[in-house]
Rosetta silent file (secondary structure, phi, psi, omega in degrees, C-alpha in Angstrom):
SEQUENCE: MAARTASLYDGMLARVLLVPLKVGFALVLLLAGLLLTAWTVDWVCVEYVWPGRIEGLRELLAVELAARTDLATRQGGAAASVSAPADWLYALVFEWTGLHEMARHFAGEGGLSVPDSIVRSAWIGRHEMVETAMLGTQLLGLRAGILVRILPLVGVLYAVGASEGMLQRAIRRARIARESASLYHRAKIGQVVVLALGGVGVLVWPQPVAWSSCAAFSGVVVTLLAVGQLHYFKKHV
SCORE:     score description
SCORE:     0.000 S_00000001
   1 L     0.000  -41.176  179.252   47.338   21.302  -31.475 S_00000001
   2 H   -63.186  -39.901 -179.735   48.534   22.750  -28.156 S_00000001
   3 H   -64.847  -41.022  179.358   45.149   24.378  -27.596 S_00000001
   4 H   -65.199  -39.980  179.055   43.350   21.091  -28.267 S_00000001
   5 H   -64.226  -42.847  178.810   45.690   19.239  -25.904 S_00000001
   6 H   -64.185  -40.399  179.169   45.160   21.837  -23.185 S_00000001
   7 H   -64.447  -41.173  178.110   41.410   21.683  -23.682 S_00000001
   8 H   -64.140  -41.118  179.593   41.458   17.885  -23.453 S_00000001
   9 H   -64.427  -43.722  179.355   43.586   18.063  -20.314 S_00000001
  10 H   -63.217  -38.999  178.939   41.247   20.605  -18.706 S_00000001
  11 H   -65.272  -42.991  178.409   38.244   18.454  -19.575 S_00000001
  12 H   -65.973  -39.799  179.697   39.795   15.326  -18.050 S_00000001
  13 H   -64.527  -40.718  178.959   40.868   17.264  -14.957 S_00000001
  14 H   -63.652  -41.209  179.141   37.372   18.652  -14.514 S_00000001
  15 H   -64.483  -40.616  179.246   35.857   15.175  -14.786 S_00000001
  16 H   -63.877  -41.580 -179.741   38.318   13.799  -12.216 S_00000001
  17 H   -69.773  -27.539 -179.185   37.534   16.625   -9.789 S_00000001
  18 H   -82.223  -16.376 -177.719   33.796   16.130  -10.270 S_00000001
  19 H   -58.915  -48.113  178.589   33.886   12.413   -9.512 S_00000001
  20 H   -61.205  -35.961  178.829   33.925   12.839   -5.683 S_00000001
  21 H   -66.319  -42.179  178.892   31.066   15.334   -5.927 S_00000001
  22 H   -64.468  -42.966  179.321   29.023   12.961   -8.087 S_00000001
  23 H   -64.442  -44.015  178.813   29.693   10.028   -5.754 S_00000001
  24 H   -62.078  -42.476  179.369   28.838   12.115   -2.703 S_00000001
  25 H   -64.663  -39.864  178.309   25.631   13.372   -4.289 S_00000001
  26 H   -64.805  -39.910  178.563   24.639    9.822   -5.265 S_00000001
  27 H   -66.207  -38.139  177.386   25.268    8.595   -1.709 S_00000001
  28 H   -63.868  -44.162  178.041   23.160   11.418   -0.280 S_00000001
  29 H   -63.430  -40.206  178.974   20.303   10.567   -2.642 S_00000001
  30 H   -63.467  -45.072  179.127   20.621    6.876   -1.762 S_00000001
  31 H   -63.507  -42.525  178.623   20.522    7.611    1.973 S_00000001
  32 H   -63.009  -42.208  178.399   17.543    9.937    1.548 S_00000001
  33 H   -63.656  -41.938  177.856   15.692    7.302   -0.487 S_00000001
  34 H   -63.955  -42.387  179.428   16.387    4.601    2.113 S_00000001
  35 H   -63.256  -46.501 -179.578   15.244    6.850    4.938 S_00000001
  36 H   -63.089  -40.505  178.598   12.029    7.840    3.184 S_00000001
  37 H   -65.008  -45.223 -179.845   11.283    4.205    2.328 S_00000001
  38 H   -64.411  -43.105  178.979   11.988    3.024    5.886 S_00000001
  39 H   -62.324  -41.001 -179.650    9.903    5.842    7.407 S_00000001
  40 H   -63.810  -46.812  179.644    7.001    5.063    5.084 S_00000001
  41 H   -62.384  -44.896 -179.586    7.046    1.339    5.888 S_00000001
  42 H   -63.842  -41.576 -178.904    7.337    2.019    9.634 S_00000001
  43 H   -65.924  -40.701  178.483    4.538    4.589    9.580 S_00000001
  44 H   -63.224  -42.013  179.332    2.186    2.248    7.700 S_00000001
  45 H   -67.620  -40.668  177.875    2.909   -0.550   10.198 S_00000001
  46 H   -63.593  -38.397 -174.787    2.438    1.780   13.177 S_00000001
  47 H   -80.160  -35.704 -169.142   -0.820    3.089   11.761 S_00000001
  48 H  -127.028  -17.217 -170.296   -2.393   -0.088   10.409 S_00000001
  49 H  -109.765  -57.896 -173.857   -0.451   -3.260   11.313 S_00000001
  50 L   -73.495  127.345 -179.893    1.091   -3.286   14.788 S_00000001
  51 L   -61.781  -36.599 -179.234   -1.503   -3.570   17.587 S_00000001
  52 L   -86.792    8.349 -179.399    0.650   -1.562   19.969 S_00000001
  53 L    54.823 -116.192 -173.966    1.326    1.130   17.346 S_00000001
  54 H   -66.144  -24.517  178.183    4.616    2.816   18.278 S_00000001
  55 H   -65.074  -32.469  176.714    5.382    0.093   20.844 S_00000001
  56 H   -61.969  -37.679  177.846    5.664   -2.408   17.996 S_00000001
  57 H   -70.360  -38.128  176.892    8.478   -0.327   16.480 S_00000001
  58 H   -63.004  -41.844  178.914   10.227   -0.070   19.856 S_00000001
  59 H   -65.088  -40.109  178.418   10.068   -3.838   20.271 S_00000001
  60 H   -63.819  -40.130  178.065   11.448   -4.357   16.763 S_00000001
  61 H   -64.241  -39.338  178.293   14.314   -1.982   17.528 S_00000001
  62 H   -65.251  -39.965  178.682   15.082   -3.897   20.738 S_00000001
  63 H   -63.880  -44.676 -179.485   15.125   -7.223   18.865 S_00000001
  64 H   -68.258  -33.103  176.499   17.523   -5.883   16.205 S_00000001
  65 H   -65.451  -40.622  177.130   19.738   -4.360   18.905 S_00000001
  66 H   -65.136  -39.377  178.212   19.966   -7.758   20.604 S_00000001
  67 H   -63.925  -42.022  179.796   20.805   -9.399   17.252 S_00000001
  68 H   -67.359  -38.225  177.859   23.546   -6.854   16.576 S_00000001
  69 H   -63.000  -43.073  179.195   24.943   -7.304   20.091 S_00000001
  70 H   -63.602  -41.990  179.645   25.053  -11.087   19.623 S_00000001
  71 H   -66.359  -41.555  178.863   26.770  -10.756   16.239 S_00000001
  72 H   -65.226  -36.409  178.830   29.327   -8.286   17.590 S_00000001
  73 H   -66.262  -44.017  179.958   30.065  -10.583   20.538 S_00000001
  74 H   -65.756  -30.587  179.818   30.609  -13.610   18.288 S_00000001
  75 L   -90.088    2.382  177.878   32.931  -11.583   16.049 S_00000001
  76 L    75.548   23.553  179.957   34.892  -10.245   19.025 S_00000001
  77 L   -82.691  163.368  179.167   33.789   -6.642   18.548 S_00000001
  78 L   -76.134  150.083 -179.655   33.603   -3.997   21.262 S_00000001
  79 H   -64.345  -30.684 -178.620   30.284   -3.374   22.995 S_00000001
  80 H   -67.641  -21.392 -178.058   30.490    0.313   22.110 S_00000001
  81 H   -80.962   -5.941 -175.719   30.390   -0.539   18.404 S_00000001
  82 L   -65.332  -51.636 -176.051   26.923   -2.114   18.686 S_00000001
  83 L   -98.363    6.641 -176.518   24.891    1.075   18.554 S_00000001
  84 H   -59.608  -47.548  179.639   27.492    3.243   16.788 S_00000001
  85 H   -61.282  -40.230  178.897   25.863    3.119   13.292 S_00000001
  86 H   -65.229  -42.240  179.131   22.429    3.937   14.745 S_00000001
  87 H   -64.236  -40.558 -178.860   23.865    6.804   16.817 S_00000001
  88 H   -65.674  -45.322 -178.754   25.761    8.194   13.834 S_00000001
  89 H   -67.030  -39.239  177.959   22.753    8.094   11.519 S_00000001
  90 H   -64.044  -42.228  178.874   20.473    9.611   14.163 S_00000001
  91 H   -63.690  -38.782 -179.537   22.985   12.401   14.787 S_00000001
  92 H   -64.847  -41.755 -173.107   23.251   13.066   11.038 S_00000001
  93 H   -85.988  -38.180 -171.020   19.503   13.289   10.477 S_00000001
  94 H  -112.629  -39.363 -176.761   18.210   14.813   13.712 S_00000001
  95 H   -79.356  -46.533 -178.802   21.008   16.299   15.826 S_00000001
  96 L   -68.246  -24.365  177.671   23.032   18.036   13.122 S_00000001
  97 L   -87.970   -6.981  179.075   19.828   19.462   11.608 S_00000001
  98 L    87.203   -1.151 -178.096   18.630   20.809   14.976 S_00000001
  99 H   -68.612  -36.421  178.622   15.464   18.702   15.098 S_00000001
 100 H   -65.100  -44.732  178.828   16.530   16.873   18.261 S_00000001
 101 H   -65.784  -35.030  176.870   17.259   20.132   20.073 S_00000001
 102 H   -62.841  -42.403  178.624   13.949   21.520   18.842 S_00000001
 103 H   -63.037  -40.994  177.507   12.110   18.541   20.340 S_00000001
 104 H   -65.153  -37.428 -179.929   13.870   19.067   23.680 S_00000001
 105 H   -65.819  -42.768 -179.621   13.032   22.741   23.560 S_00000001
 106 H   -72.330  -23.965  179.680    9.348   22.092   22.942 S_00000001
 107 H   -80.668  -11.143 -179.523    9.256   19.451   25.691 S_00000001
 108 L   -73.481  168.943 -179.273   10.439   21.965   28.301 S_00000001
 109 L   -94.942   -4.922 -176.937    8.248   23.863   30.711 S_00000001
 110 L   -71.072  164.544  179.367    9.619   27.296   29.884 S_00000001
 111 L   -71.759  152.009 -178.786    7.702   29.989   28.072 S_00000001
 112 L  -125.024  153.280  174.712    7.741   30.150   24.302 S_00000001
 113 L   -71.260  169.190 -178.861    7.300   32.935   21.815 S_00000001
 114 H   -61.257  -47.613  177.272    4.178   33.092   19.679 S_00000001
 115 H   -60.463  -40.241  178.804    5.851   31.563   16.577 S_00000001
 116 H   -66.239  -34.744  178.521    7.408   28.825   18.730 S_00000001
 117 H   -64.845  -38.087  178.770    4.043   28.118   20.331 S_00000001
 118 H   -67.363  -44.110  178.800    2.483   27.621   16.892 S_00000001
 119 H   -65.391  -37.688  179.732    5.283   25.311   15.802 S_00000001
 120 H   -63.052  -40.752  178.928    5.060   23.459   19.123 S_00000001
 121 H   -62.607  -42.769  178.034    1.346   22.797   18.626 S_00000001
 122 H   -66.446  -38.248  179.386    2.015   21.365   15.159 S_00000001
 123 H   -63.711  -46.139 -179.336    4.931   19.321   16.528 S_00000001
 124 H   -64.657  -37.705  179.142    2.822   17.851   19.350 S_00000001
 125 H   -63.737  -24.613  179.155    0.020   17.033   16.911 S_00000001
 126 L  -115.616   29.818 -175.523    2.472   14.946   14.875 S_00000001
 127 H   -60.849  -44.560 -177.720    4.455   13.618   17.802 S_00000001
 128 H   -64.658  -38.233  178.542    3.879    9.951   16.965 S_00000001
 129 H   -65.791  -41.062  178.918    4.946   10.454   13.354 S_00000001
 130 H   -66.077  -42.166  178.856    8.131   12.242   14.453 S_00000001
 131 H   -65.310  -35.489  175.385    8.916    9.543   17.003 S_00000001
 132 H   -61.065  -43.395  178.084    8.353    6.903   14.331 S_00000001
 133 H   -63.828  -39.137  179.906   10.905    8.639   12.119 S_00000001
 134 H   -66.174  -47.372  179.083   13.396    8.828   15.004 S_00000001
 135 H   -67.388  -39.098  178.048   13.049    5.155   15.926 S_00000001
 136 H   -63.209  -34.990  177.043   13.014    4.134   12.259 S_00000001
 137 H   -65.490  -43.202  177.431   16.272    6.004   11.681 S_00000001
 138 H   -65.011  -39.071  178.167   17.952    4.140   14.542 S_00000001
 139 H   -63.303  -42.104  177.811   16.575    0.838   13.249 S_00000001
 140 H   -62.421  -41.512  178.422   17.954    1.561    9.778 S_00000001
 141 H   -64.369  -41.210  178.027   21.354    2.375   11.265 S_00000001
 142 H   -61.720  -47.167 -178.441   21.433   -0.833   13.305 S_00000001
 143 H   -66.638  -35.360  176.134   20.548   -2.981   10.319 S_00000001
 144 H   -62.657  -39.135  176.994   23.101   -1.214    8.134 S_00000001
 145 H   -64.072  -38.648  177.220   25.743   -2.039   10.728 S_00000001
 146 H   -64.825  -42.119  178.831   24.707   -5.704   10.700 S_00000001
 147 H   -60.093  -40.986  179.713   24.919   -5.777    6.891 S_00000001
 148 H   -61.907  -37.258  179.642   28.440   -4.370    7.016 S_00000001
 149 H   -72.371  -24.554 -179.566   29.460   -7.173    9.388 S_00000001
 150 H   -84.395  -25.316 -175.272   27.943   -9.798    7.071 S_00000001
 151 H   -55.314  -39.065  177.868   29.613   -8.497    3.886 S_00000001
 152 H   -58.626  -37.804  177.178   33.000  -10.189    4.562 S_00000001
 153 H   -63.020  -44.192  178.200   31.261  -13.583    4.625 S_00000001
 154 H   -63.020  -38.893  178.407   29.543  -12.832    1.308 S_00000001
 155 H   -63.148  -40.133  178.002   32.898  -11.684   -0.082 S_00000001
 156 H   -64.810  -43.237  178.910   34.576  -14.964    0.931 S_00000001
 157 H   -65.619  -35.554  175.819   31.779  -16.992   -0.679 S_00000001
 158 H   -63.921  -41.152  178.918   32.067  -14.868   -3.827 S_00000001
 159 H   -62.373  -38.637  176.959   35.806  -15.595   -3.930 S_00000001
 160 H   -63.406  -46.042  178.825   35.060  -19.328   -3.659 S_00000001
 161 H   -63.894  -38.724  178.735   32.534  -19.085   -6.480 S_00000001
 162 H   -65.040  -39.234  178.124   34.930  -17.026   -8.603 S_00000001
 163 H   -63.876  -43.512  178.247   37.694  -19.611   -8.134 S_00000001
 164 H   -64.816  -39.422  178.817   35.351  -22.413   -9.150 S_00000001
 165 H   -63.930  -40.562  177.978   34.155  -20.369  -12.120 S_00000001
 166 H   -65.659  -36.348  177.257   37.701  -19.740  -13.330 S_00000001
 167 H   -65.594  -44.603  177.789   38.442  -23.452  -13.021 S_00000001
 168 H   -64.010  -33.296  178.155   35.339  -24.321  -15.048 S_00000001
 169 H   -66.637  -42.230  178.981   36.334  -21.677  -17.606 S_00000001
 170 H   -63.238  -40.802  177.960   39.777  -23.227  -18.019 S_00000001
 171 H   -64.599  -42.546 -179.384   38.205  -26.649  -18.534 S_00000001
 172 H   -62.911  -42.914 -179.153   35.717  -25.211  -21.035 S_00000001
 173 H   -68.129  -34.869  178.796   38.455  -23.484  -23.048 S_00000001
 174 H   -66.890  -32.576 -179.933   40.592  -26.626  -23.069 S_00000001
 175 L   -91.745   -0.527 -177.472   37.659  -28.599  -24.477 S_00000001
 176 L    53.815   47.142 -178.777   36.692  -25.759  -26.850 S_00000001
 177 L   -88.199 -175.075 -173.318   33.205  -25.913  -25.378 S_00000001
 178 L   -66.944  140.752  171.197   30.401  -23.373  -25.562 S_00000001
 179 L  -124.099  149.143 -173.111   30.957  -19.787  -24.447 S_00000001
 180 L  -145.410  113.549  176.439   28.156  -17.302  -23.882 S_00000001
 181 H   -70.654  -33.049 -178.671   28.392  -13.543  -23.416 S_00000001
 182 H   -66.632  -42.618  177.787   24.669  -13.347  -22.583 S_00000001
 183 H   -65.386  -37.582  177.652   24.957  -15.817  -19.696 S_00000001
 184 H   -60.539  -48.235 -178.192   28.022  -13.967  -18.422 S_00000001
 185 H   -69.910  -35.982  177.294   26.215  -10.619  -18.375 S_00000001
 186 H   -63.542  -42.711  178.487   23.044  -12.093  -16.880 S_00000001
 187 H   -65.867  -39.256  179.892   25.012  -13.629  -14.018 S_00000001
 188 H   -65.902  -45.196  178.534   26.907  -10.372  -13.437 S_00000001
 189 H   -67.770  -34.974  179.235   23.719   -8.280  -13.381 S_00000001
 190 H   -60.597  -37.872  177.921   22.019  -10.925  -11.242 S_00000001
 191 H   -62.607  -43.688  179.671   24.606  -10.472   -8.498 S_00000001
 192 H   -64.121  -42.564 -178.931   23.987   -6.726   -8.405 S_00000001
 193 H   -64.883  -44.577 -179.322   20.216   -7.221   -8.356 S_00000001
 194 H   -62.192  -46.887 -178.063   20.345   -9.832   -5.580 S_00000001
 195 H   -68.200  -41.394 -177.792   22.634   -7.742   -3.372 S_00000001
 196 H   -68.722  -52.454 -178.982   20.808   -4.460   -4.013 S_00000001
 197 H   -67.029  -39.712  177.639   17.251   -5.726   -3.602 S_00000001
 198 H   -63.828  -41.704  179.203   18.208   -8.022   -0.743 S_00000001
 199 H   -63.935  -46.777  178.640   20.015   -5.217    1.071 S_00000001
 200 H   -64.087  -38.867 -178.814   17.145   -2.757    0.711 S_00000001
 201 H   -61.032  -47.346 -178.445   14.653   -5.466    1.674 S_00000001
 202 H   -72.540  -26.481  179.014   16.300   -6.330    4.997 S_00000001
 203 H   -69.317  -33.251 -175.523   16.883   -2.656    5.808 S_00000001
 204 H  -111.211    5.160 -178.349   13.187   -1.756    5.603 S_00000001
 205 L   -62.649  128.156 -173.563   11.597   -5.116    6.544 S_00000001
 206 L   -84.786   17.889  177.749    8.947   -4.408    9.233 S_00000001
 207 L  -133.857  163.428  176.281    9.601   -7.657   11.141 S_00000001
 208 L   -56.806  136.733 -176.414   12.666   -9.151   12.862 S_00000001
 209 L   -92.673  131.639  173.636   15.183  -10.288   10.254 S_00000001
 210 L   -81.383   87.828 -170.269   16.555  -13.831   10.290 S_00000001
 211 H   -64.910  -37.722  179.971   20.108  -12.680    9.663 S_00000001
 212 H   -63.165  -44.241  179.497   21.673  -16.142    9.561 S_00000001
 213 H   -66.194  -41.387  179.368   19.222  -17.326    6.904 S_00000001
 214 H   -63.389  -42.974 -179.902   19.619  -14.114    4.881 S_00000001
 215 H   -64.828  -42.669 -179.839   23.408  -14.331    4.979 S_00000001
 216 H   -65.824  -44.255 -178.693   23.380  -18.007    3.966 S_00000001
 217 H   -64.153  -48.447 -179.014   20.876  -17.479    1.145 S_00000001
 218 H   -64.652  -36.909  178.692   22.615  -14.417   -0.295 S_00000001
 219 H   -64.835  -42.897  179.531   26.004  -16.099   -0.013 S_00000001
 220 H   -65.452  -44.031 -178.894   24.846  -19.225   -1.856 S_00000001
 221 H   -64.216  -44.708  179.675   23.123  -17.212   -4.594 S_00000001
 222 H   -64.040  -38.357  178.270   26.143  -14.935   -5.106 S_00000001
 223 H   -62.615  -47.026 -179.942   28.455  -17.963   -5.187 S_00000001
 224 H   -64.207  -40.268  178.780   26.381  -19.714   -7.844 S_00000001
 225 H   -68.283  -35.251  176.835   26.114  -16.549   -9.926 S_00000001
 226 H   -65.269  -39.448  176.597   29.875  -15.967   -9.639 S_00000001
 227 H   -61.196  -47.601  179.842   30.487  -19.512  -10.897 S_00000001
 228 H   -65.115  -36.488 -179.057   28.160  -18.932  -13.836 S_00000001
 229 H   -64.065  -52.264 -175.168   29.626  -15.515  -14.608 S_00000001
 230 H   -80.413  -19.663  175.098   33.268  -16.571  -14.826 S_00000001
 231 H   -62.956  -39.379 -177.036   32.479  -19.958  -16.346 S_00000001
 232 L  -103.368   16.281  178.557   31.212  -18.261  -19.489 S_00000001
 233 L   -68.049  127.815 -171.151   33.639  -15.332  -19.467 S_00000001
 234 L   -91.223  -34.015 -172.237   34.933  -14.962  -23.051 S_00000001
 235 L   -80.365  165.237  175.726   37.855  -12.560  -22.774 S_00000001
 236 L   -74.430  141.508  179.578   41.355  -13.287  -21.542 S_00000001
 237 L  -107.205    0.000    0.000   41.886  -12.541  -17.853 S_00000001
């Protein structure tokens, strides 16, 4: 019995210690997937959609920077916090990996070794693609920062919807009215789908994002789904 208890304890301890590693690995995969998706969308637009090619991406980045500055000003945030998410993400992807320093090295006038000369030729041949990835990374960081600033509003609207849903649930239970586990689960999954797909959509959208409309739409949808979820909640809370 002692051996089984010790084995159970060791198994639970191992699972607890592995949780941060699993979460970290999942976040890394999520970030990599978002970056690859954003780079692909930006590259397709630069290659086939925007008349000015890379200039179209620069203009889009400037528009999103102005939107983030306006949002930070209205919320009373510091000016330095405007570009912080973009700077952090760019540093993570390009500076910490040495790619930024490599680009500076290849842009210099000094002599290069034979291997560096070969790499430099390949780098210059794909200069526009690399610059697209750099600008796309900053754009993704800016939009992620805007989403973080919008989340409190969505959270408040969810709380309003949850309160209304609990009130409707109390009325339903008092009247012994219909309860539905399927509607409860559909509303709960719907919230995750709306937030996940909506978040990814605005992060990689190749045009300026109407942030006010997106925030209002997502807030209303989440509120309605929260009402439906808790209205049909069957268990005791």
